[in-house]
N, C-alpha and C positions, 0 to 999 in steps of 0.2 A: 818572496814564503809564502807558500800557499796556506790556506786555511784549514786547520785539520778537522773541523767539523763539516767540511764541506766534501761530499764524494764526486769521486769524478765522474764526469758525464757518461751515460751508457749509451753504445750506439744502438740503433733499432735492431740489428743483427743479434747484439747481445741481448736485448732485451726479450726477442722473440725466441732465443734459444732457452733462455731462463724460464720465461713464462709460458712461452709456447704461442704459437701464432693463433689459434681461436682466442687465447685471453688478451692478447695484444690487439687484437682484431676490434675488441670491445673499445678500445682506446683509439684506436685510430678512426672508429666510427664515429665517436665522440667529438674527436677532432676534426671532423669532415675530410678524412682521409690524409690529413697535413702529418706526416710522422713525425717531425721536430715538436710540434704541438703536444701528439700523443706522449712522447717521451717526456714532456715537462708535464701533463696530466698524471702520468704514471707514478713521476717524482712527487708532484702534490700529493697524490692519493697515499704513497708510502709516508710522507712526512705528517700527514695527517693520524694516519695509523699509528704512528711512532709517538705522536703526541698523545694520542688518547691512552696508550699502555701506561703513560706515567700515571695518570689519574686510577687507573685501574690497579695499578700497584699501590698507591696510597690508601685507597679502598681496601685492596686486601690487607693491608697492614693494620687498619683501624677495626677490620673484622677480625681480624685473628686476634686482637688484642681484648675485643670485646667477648670473643669464645674465653680467652684464657680468662678474663676477670670473673665470668660467671662461674666456670668450673671450678675456678680456687674457690668461690663463693660458697659453692654445693658441696666439694668433695675433699676440702683441704681443712683439717681441725685448725680450729682458732690458735691454739698453741703453735702451730706450726707456720704460721705466718709471719 
């Protein structure tokens, strides 16, 4: 049984069609022209971006809760709390 958290590997053609050749060229350049390495570099980059978004989501909730607390303290009457 395959791991549902693991995406199927992308082919070079699929990545180029999705990202466009100029963007994929940045990965192939960084990989010394080795397309399989460039694909792994792209996947690593996508995983790092996804991991960062988890933290952004936590920060957004904390910020929203802080705003809510301050707005309630300022604008909601004490008897309404």
